[in-house]
C-alpha positions in Angstrom: 52.4 -5.2 -29.1 52.0 -4.0 -25.6 49.9 -1.1 -26.7 47.7 -3.4 -28.7 47.2 -5.7 -25.7 46.2 -2.6 -23.5 43.8 -1.4 -26.2 42.2 -4.9 -26.5 41.7 -5.2 -22.8 40.2 -1.7 -22.6 37.9 -2.3 -25.5 36.7 -5.6 -24.1 36.0 -4.0 -20.7 34.1 -1.2 -22.5 31.8 -3.7 -24.2 31.2 -5.6 -21.0 30.4 -2.4 -19.1 28.1 -1.2 -21.9 25.9 -4.3 -21.7 26.1 -4.9 -17.9 26.9 -1.6 -16.3 23.5 0.1 -16.8 21.3 -1.6 -14.2 17.7 -0.3 -13.9 15.9 -0.4 -10.6 12.8 -1.8 -12.5 10.2 -0.5 -14.9 7.3 1.5 -13.6 4.2 -0.6 -13.1 1.7 0.6 -15.8 -1.4 -0.9 -14.0 -4.2 1.4 -12.9 -3.7 0.5 -9.2 0.0 1.5 -9.5 -0.9 4.8 -11.2 -3.5 5.4 -8.5 -0.9 4.7 -5.8 1.6 7.1 -7.3 -1.0 9.9 -7.4 -2.1 9.3 -3.8 1.5 9.4 -2.6 2.1 12.7 -4.4 -1.1 14.2 -3.1 -0.7 13.0 0.5 -0.7 14.2 3.1 -3.8 16.2 2.3 -3.8 19.9 3.0 -5.6 21.1 6.1 -7.1 24.5 6.6 -6.1 26.8 9.4 -9.0 29.1 9.6 -10.5 27.6 12.7 -7.4 28.0 15.0 -6.3 24.8 16.6 -9.2 23.0 15.0 -7.8 23.6 11.6 -6.0 20.3 11.8 -9.4 18.6 11.6 -10.6 20.6 8.6 -9.3 19.2 5.3 -9.2 21.5 2.3 -11.2 20.7 -0.8 -9.4 18.6 -3.3 -9.0 20.0 -6.8 -11.0 18.3 -9.5 -13.6 17.1 -7.1 -17.0 18.9 -7.2 -18.5 19.8 -3.8 -21.5 17.9 -2.6 -24.9 19.7 -2.9 -26.1 20.6 0.6 -29.8 20.9 1.2 -31.7 22.3 4.2 -34.7 20.3 5.4 -37.2 21.4 8.1 -38.5 18.6 10.3 -42.0 18.4 11.8 -40.7 19.9 15.0 -39.3 22.9 13.2 -35.6 22.0 13.3 -33.6 22.6 10.2 -31.2 19.9 9.1 -28.4 20.3 6.5 -28.3 17.1 4.5 -26.4 15.6 1.6 -28.0 13.0 -0.6 -25.1 10.6 -1.3 -25.1 7.7 -3.8 -22.9 4.7 -3.2 -20.9 5.4 -6.3 -20.2 9.0 -5.1 -19.2 7.7 -1.6 -16.6 5.4 -3.2 -15.2 8.1 -5.5 -14.7 10.5 -2.6 -13.2 7.8 -0.4 -10.7 6.9 -3.2 -9.9 10.6 -3.5 -9.4 11.5 0.1 -9.3 8.6 2.5 -6.6 9.2 5.1 -6.1 5.4 5.5 -5.3 5.0 1.8 -3.1 8.1 1.8 -1.1 6.7 4.7 -0.4 3.3 3.1 0.4 4.9 -0.3 3.8 6.0 1.0 5.0 2.4 1.5 5.3 1.4 -2.2 6.9 4.8 -2.9 9.5 4.1 -0.2 10.2 0.6 -1.4 10.7 2.0 -4.9 13.5 4.2 -3.5 15.0 1.0 -2.0 15.1 -0.4 -5.5 16.9 2.6 -6.8 19.4 2.4 -4.0 20.1 -1.3 -4.8 20.6 -0.5 -8.5 22.9 2.4 -7.6 25.5 -0.1 -6.4 26.3 -0.6 -10.1 26.7 3.1 -11.0 30.0 4.4 -12.3 32.0 6.2 -9.6 34.4 9.1 -10.4 37.3 9.6 -8.1 40.4 11.7 -7.9 43.2 12.8 -5.6 46.1 15.2 -5.5 49.1 15.7 -3.3 51.9 18.2 -2.8 55.0 17.1 -1.0 58.2 19.1 -0.4 61.2 17.9 1.7 64.2 20.0 2.8 66.3 17.9 5.1 69.7 18.8 6.6 72.3 16.0 6.6 75.2 15.7 9.0 78.8 16.1 7.8 77.9 16.9 4.2 77.6 20.0 2.2 74.7 18.6 0.2 71.2 19.9 1.1 68.8 17.7 -0.9 65.5 19.4 -1.6 62.6 17.6 -3.4 59.3 18.9 -4.6 56.7 16.3 -5.8 53.2 17.0 -7.0 50.9 14.2 -8.0 47.4 14.1 -9.4 45.2 11.3 -10.5 41.6 10.8 -11.6 39.7 7.8 -12.7 36.5 5.8 -13.0 35.5 2.6 -11.2 32.4 0.4 -11.3 30.9 -2.8 -10.1 29.2 -4.9 -12.8 26.3 -7.4 -12.2 28.7 -10.3 -12.8 30.8 -9.1 -9.8 33.5 -7.6 -12.0 35.2 -4.6 -10.6 37.1 -2.4 -12.9 39.1 0.8 -12.3 40.6 3.0 -14.9 43.1 5.6 -13.6 44.9 8.5 -15.2 47.7 10.1 -13.2 50.4 12.7 -13.6 53.4 13.4 -11.4 55.8 16.3 -11.4 59.0 15.8 -9.5 61.8 18.2 -8.8 65.0 16.9 -7.1 68.0 19.2 -6.3 70.3 16.2 -6.3 69.7 15.6 -10.0 70.9 19.0 -11.0 73.6 17.5 -13.2 71.0 15.9 -15.5 67.4 17.3 -15.3 66.1 18.3 -11.9 62.5 18.3 -13.2 60.7 15.1 -14.3 57.1 14.6 -15.6 55.6 11.2 -15.4 52.1 10.6 -16.8 50.5 7.1 -16.3 47.3 5.3 -17.4 46.3 2.2 -15.5 43.5 -0.4 -15.7 42.7 -3.0 -13.1 40.1 -5.6 -13.3 39.0 -8.1 -10.6 36.6 -10.9 -11.4 35.4 -13.2 -8.6 35.3 -16.7 -10.0 33.5 -18.3 -7.1 32.3 -16.4 -4.1 30.9 -12.9 -4.9 30.7 -13.6 -8.6 27.9 -13.8 -11.2 24.4 -12.5 -11.3 22.6 -14.5 -8.6 24.9 -13.0 -5.9 25.3 -9.5 -7.2 21.7 -8.9 -8.3 20.3 -10.5 -5.1 19.7 -7.3 -3.2 18.1 -5.7 -6.2 15.8 -8.7 -6.9 14.7 -8.7 -3.2 14.0 -5.0 -3.4 11.9 -5.5 -6.5 9.9 -8.3 -4.8 9.5 -6.1 -1.7 8.1 -3.3 -3.9 5.6 -5.7 -5.4 4.7 -6.9 -2.0 4.1 -3.3 -0.8 1.9 -2.8 -3.9 -0.2 -5.8 -2.9 -0.5 -4.4 0.6 -1.6 -1.1 -0.9 -4.1 -2.9 -3.1 -5.4 -4.8 0.0 -5.9 -1.5 1.8 -7.8 0.0 -1.1 -10.0 -3.0 -1.4 -10.5 -2.9 2.4 -11.5 0.8 2.3 -14.0 0.1 -0.5 -15.4 -2.8 1.4 -15.8 -0.6 4.5 -17.6 2.0 2.4 -20.0 -0.6 1.2 -20.6 -1.9 4.7 -21.0 1.5 6.4 -23.1 2.8 3.5 -25.5 -0.1 3.8 -25.5 0.2 7.6 -26.4 3.9 7.4 -29.1 3.0 4.9 -30.5 0.4 7.3 -30.2 2.7 10.3 -32.1 5.5 8.5 -34.8 3.2 7.3 -35.0 1.7 10.8 -35.5 5.2 12.2 -38.4 5.9 9.8 -40.0 2.6 10.7 -39.6 3.4 14.4 -41.0 6.9 13.9 -44.1 5.4 12.4 -44.5 3.1 15.3 -44.0 6.0 17.8 -46.7 7.9 15.9 -49.1 4.9 16.1 -48.3 4.7 19.9 -49.1 8.4 20.3 -52.4 7.9 18.5 -53.3 4.9 20.5 -52.5 6.7 23.8 -54.6 9.7 22.6 -57.6 7.5 21.9 -57.3 5.5 25.1 -57.2 8.7 27.2 -60.2 10.0 25.3 -62.1 7.0 26.4 -61.1 7.3 30.1 -64.7 7.9 31.2 -66.1 5.1 29.0 -64.1 1.8 29.0 -60.4 2.7 29.4 -59.3 2.2 33.0 -56.0 3.6 34.3 -54.2 0.3 33.7 -54.8 0.4 30.0 -53.7 4.0 29.9 -50.4 3.2 31.7 -49.9 0.3 29.2 -50.2 2.7 26.3 -47.9 5.2 28.0 -45.3 2.5 28.7 -45.5 1.3 25.1 -45.0 4.9 23.8 -42.0 5.5 26.2 -40.4 2.2 25.2 -40.8 3.0 21.5 -39.4 6.5 22.0 -36.4 5.1 23.9 -35.7 2.7 21.0 -36.0 5.6 18.6 -33.4 7.6 20.5 -31.0 4.6 20.4 -31.6 4.2 16.6 -30.9 7.8 16.0 -27.7 7.5 17.9 -26.8 4.5 15.7 -27.4 6.7 12.6 -25.0 9.3 14.0 -22.3 6.8 14.9 -22.4 5.0 11.5 -22.4 8.4 9.7 -19.4 9.5 11.7 -17.5 6.4 10.8 -18.3 6.8 7.1 -17.3 10.4 7.2 -13.9 9.6 8.7 -13.3 6.9 6.2 -14.2 9.2 3.2 -12.0 12.1 4.5 -14.3 14.5 2.6 -13.9 18.2 3.5 -17.7 18.6 3.8 -18.3 15.5 5.9 -15.5 15.9 8.4 -15.2 15.9 12.2 -16.2 19.6 12.3 -19.1 19.3 10.0 -22.8 19.0 10.9 -24.0 17.7 7.6 -26.2 14.6 7.6 -25.8 11.9 4.9 -28.9 10.4 3.3 -28.1 7.3 1.2 -29.9 7.3 -2.2 -28.7 3.9 -3.6 -31.2 1.2 -2.8 -30.2 -2.2 -1.4 -29.5 -4.9 -4.0 -32.2 -7.5 -3.7 -31.2 -9.5 -6.8 -30.4 -13.2 -6.2 -27.0 -14.5 -7.2 -25.8 -18.0 -8.0 -22.4 -18.7 -6.4 -20.0 -21.5 -7.4 -17.7 -22.3 -4.5 -15.0 -23.8 -6.7 -14.9 -20.6 -8.9 -14.7 -18.4 -5.8 -11.8 -20.5 -4.4 -10.0 -20.3 -7.7 -10.5 -16.5 -7.8 -9.2 -16.2 -4.2 -6.1 -18.3 -4.9 -5.4 -16.1 -7.9 -6.3 -12.6 -6.8 -6.2 -12.4 -3.0 -3.4 -9.9 -2.0 -2.4 -11.8 1.1 -1.6 -14.9 -1.0 0.1 -12.7 -3.6 2.4 -11.4 -0.8 3.0 -15.0 0.3 4.2 -16.0 -3.1 6.5 -13.0 -3.3 7.9 -13.8 0.2 8.7 -17.3 -1.1 10.4 -15.9 -4.2 12.4 -13.5 -2.0 13.5 -16.3 0.2 14.7 -18.3 -2.8 16.8 -15.3 -3.9 18.4 -15.1 -0.5 19.2 -18.9 -0.7 21.0 -18.4 -4.0 23.0 -15.5 -2.4 23.9 -17.6 0.6 24.9 -20.6 -1.6 27.3 -18.4 -3.5 28.6 -16.9 -0.3 29.4 -20.4 1.0 31.9 -20.9 -1.8 35.7 -20.2 -1.4 36.9 -16.9 -2.6 38.9 -17.2 -5.9 39.4 -13.9 -7.7 41.1 -13.3 -11.0 43.1 -10.0 -10.9 44.5 -8.4 -14.0 46.0 -5.0 -14.4 47.9 -3.2 -17.1 49.3 0.3 -17.5 51.2 2.7 -19.7 53.9 5.2 -18.6 55.8 8.1 -19.9 58.7 10.0 -18.3 60.6 13.0 -19.6 61.9 16.5 -18.6 58.9 18.2 -20.3 55.3 17.4 -20.2 54.9 17.2 -24.0 57.7 14.6 -24.4 56.3 12.6 -21.5 52.9 12.7 -23.0 54.2 11.4 -26.4 56.0 8.6 -24.7 52.7 7.6 -22.9 50.8 7.6 -26.1 53.4 5.6 -27.9 52.9 2.7 -25.6 56.5 1.8 -25.5 56.5 1.6 -21.7 53.7 -0.8 -20.8 53.3 -3.3 -18.0 50.8 -5.9 -16.9 50.0 -8.2 -14.1 47.8 -11.3 -13.9 47.2 -13.2 -10.6 44.8 -15.0 -8.4 43.7 -14.6 -4.8 42.2 -17.4 -2.8 40.5 -17.5 0.6 38.5 -20.1 2.5 37.7 -20.1 6.2 38.3 -23.5 7.8 35.0 -25.0 8.7 33.1 -22.1 7.2 30.6 -22.2 10.0 29.2 -18.7 9.7 28.2 -19.0 6.0 27.0 -22.5 6.5 24.8 -21.4 9.3 23.5 -18.5 7.2 22.6 -20.8 4.4 20.6 -23.1 6.7 18.8 -20.0 8.2 17.9 -18.9 4.6 16.5 -22.3 3.8 14.5 -22.3 7.1 13.2 -18.8 6.1 11.9 -20.2 2.8 10.3 -23.2 4.5 8.6 -20.8 7.0 7.4 -18.7 4.1 5.9 -21.7 2.4 4.2 -22.9 5.6 2.9 -19.3 6.2 1.6 -19.3 2.6 -0.2 -22.7 3.0 -1.7 -21.5 6.3 -3.0 -18.3 4.7 -4.4 -20.3 1.8 -6.3 -22.6 4.2 -7.6 -19.7 6.2 -8.7 -17.8 3.0 -10.4 -20.9 1.7 -12.3 -21.3 4.9 -13.2 -17.6 4.8 -14.5 -18.0 1.2 -16.7 -20.9 2.1 -18.0 -19.0 5.1 -18.8 -15.9 3.0 -20.6 -18.0 0.4 -22.6 -19.7 3.2 -23.4 -16.3 4.7 -24.5 -14.9 1.3 -26.8 -17.9 0.7 -28.3 -17.9 4.2 -28.8 -14.1 4.1 -30.7 -14.5 0.7 -32.9 -17.3 2.2 -33.6 -15.1 5.3 -34.4 -12.2 3.1 -37.0 -14.1 1.1 -38.6 -15.5 4.3 -38.5 -12.1 6.0 -40.2 -10.6 3.0 -43.0 -13.1 3.3 -43.3 -12.3 7.0 -43.6 -8.6 6.4 -46.3 -9.3 3.8 -48.2 -11.5 6.3 -48.1 -8.8 9.0 -49.2 -6.1 6.5 -52.1 -8.4 5.6 -53.0 -8.9 9.2 -52.9 -5.1 9.9 -55.1 -4.5 6.8 -57.6 -7.1 8.1 -57.7 -5.3 11.4 -58.3 -2.0 9.6 -61.2 -3.6 7.7 -62.5 -5.1 11.0 -62.3 -1.7 12.7 -64.4 -0.1 9.9 -67.1 -2.8 9.9 -67.7 -3.2 13.6 -69.5 -0.7 15.7 -67.2 1.8 17.4 -64.0 -0.2 16.8 -62.2 2.0 19.2 -62.3 -0.2 22.3 -59.0 -0.2 24.3 -58.6 -4.0 23.8 -58.9 -3.7 20.1 -56.6 -0.7 20.0 -54.1 -2.7 22.1 -54.4 -5.6 19.6 -53.8 -3.3 16.7 -50.8 -1.7 18.3 -49.3 -5.1 19.0 -49.8 -5.9 15.3 -48.1 -2.7 14.3 -45.2 -3.6 16.6 -44.9 -7.0 15.0 -44.9 -5.4 11.6 -42.2 -2.9 12.6 -40.1 -5.7 14.0 -40.5 -7.7 10.8 -39.6 -4.7 8.7 -36.4 -4.1 10.8 -35.6 -7.8 10.4 -36.0 -7.6 6.7 -33.7 -4.6 6.7 -31.2 -6.6 8.7 -31.4 -9.4 6.1 -30.8 -6.9 3.3 -27.8 -5.6 5.2 -26.5 -9.1 5.8 -27.0 -10.1 2.2 -25.3 -7.0 0.6 -22.5 -7.0 3.2 -21.8 -10.8 2.6 -21.6 -10.2 -1.1 -19.0 -7.4 -0.8 -17.1 -9.4 1.9 -16.9 -12.3 -0.5 -15.3 -10.1 -3.1 -13.0 -8.8 -0.4 -11.7 -12.2 0.5 -11.4 -13.3 -3.2 -9.5 -10.1 -4.1 -12.0 -9.0 -6.7 -13.3 -5.8 -5.2 -11.6 -3.8 -7.9 -13.5 -5.7 -10.6 -16.8 -4.2 -9.6 -18.4 -2.3 -12.5 -17.2 1.2 -12.9 -14.7 1.0 -10.0 -11.5 1.1 -12.0 -12.7 4.2 -13.8 -12.9 6.0 -10.4 -9.3 5.0 -9.3 -7.1 7.7 -11.0 
């Protein structure tokens, strides 16, 4: 009967452990952004070359699987040779996703949080333990001829585990060999094998799933939050690529416009100087010279802007050919998008509430705070534990006989009891529960504030997109008007006698200046329009939904 009870308890514990003991940290996220994050964390940090001495730190090595950019050599009108790369917007995004240092840096955070999930789940792993002792006593006793000597050797090994319900079980097998000189009349050597099982089940505090799985659930939510932060960084990097690419496109187009204006200024100055002895006084010559100098200074500033934007784009891309040590110039080949779009504000707000990473992190923070409240509520309860233990024993002068007695189950024992504990007042745990509830209220308030700010940002981006489109249309009409004006002056110059008077040349130069300014304003409107559209996608969290972008992620 006793052996049957022991077997039933052991069998029941085995079934419970089988269903509850194997706790997984969480399944791997199969989404494409998660696969991309894992690849980046494995690739990062990127390998750097050391062939340039101390500067090798600034020289990234080419990444496998990514073809090098085609470098061309172009000779300018002044004879200088430039090394250029014709880069499309799609290629810039692909290379940014492959080697951006900013993305590599943030890719470690989800990987680290994944390890925290494993650590939390490891609390439910089975633990193997064991111990062994050797004790010998040889004591002299006063006024007796006896000299008792004992030699005791013990060894035990076992398993223990914490289950998600809070159950703690411990299964122990032990063996003791004892030799006592005082027992020489009977049998000085005794062998005592034992098998013991102890189960502790918290009935109130510390029991059940909400308390024991709280840490793991919080770790899982933290991992999801880190993934949202990584996604936000990826979308931010892509947005920056768009913005810098369009800025570089605008800057280079602006340089070409300014070069044409400088060429016109040089031609005007040449003609005015040629008419010095006819009708071009020194005042008009100085006016032409000052116009040329002003246009030249503007050209220098615009060329510097090209260099600055290109440097920012190169740092963001992290490409080995366009790095801090390289002298390759980027020529954008993807034209501006001029197509009009119809934007529904309600749809954009709904998309932002659904996809924005900041709001997703806010929801996860609220969930994590709710888990912490459940843990604190359980911790507020009194401690009432059910403790049950049972064991089998054998004892004989030989190990074989002692083992048979153990297996027979004739010598079995069991214990059932309760332990209760409750601190008077329970102020510490009551305060902790109130703090957890305040944390949740704070998380909700933070989420609401973020939602309001993002809604305002969505409306602002929509307004910027619409205003930029209107400005683009009007600026296009302005450019067409100035081109028509300049064409009329060209016709007038051909029909009138001479047509090279300084006043007329000054008028024509001013017309060209207005045309150049209008063309630059049109480029600025194009930049504003394209930037506003990608910024709208950024705030709604839909950057990754751009056509062909997800294909580039892995």
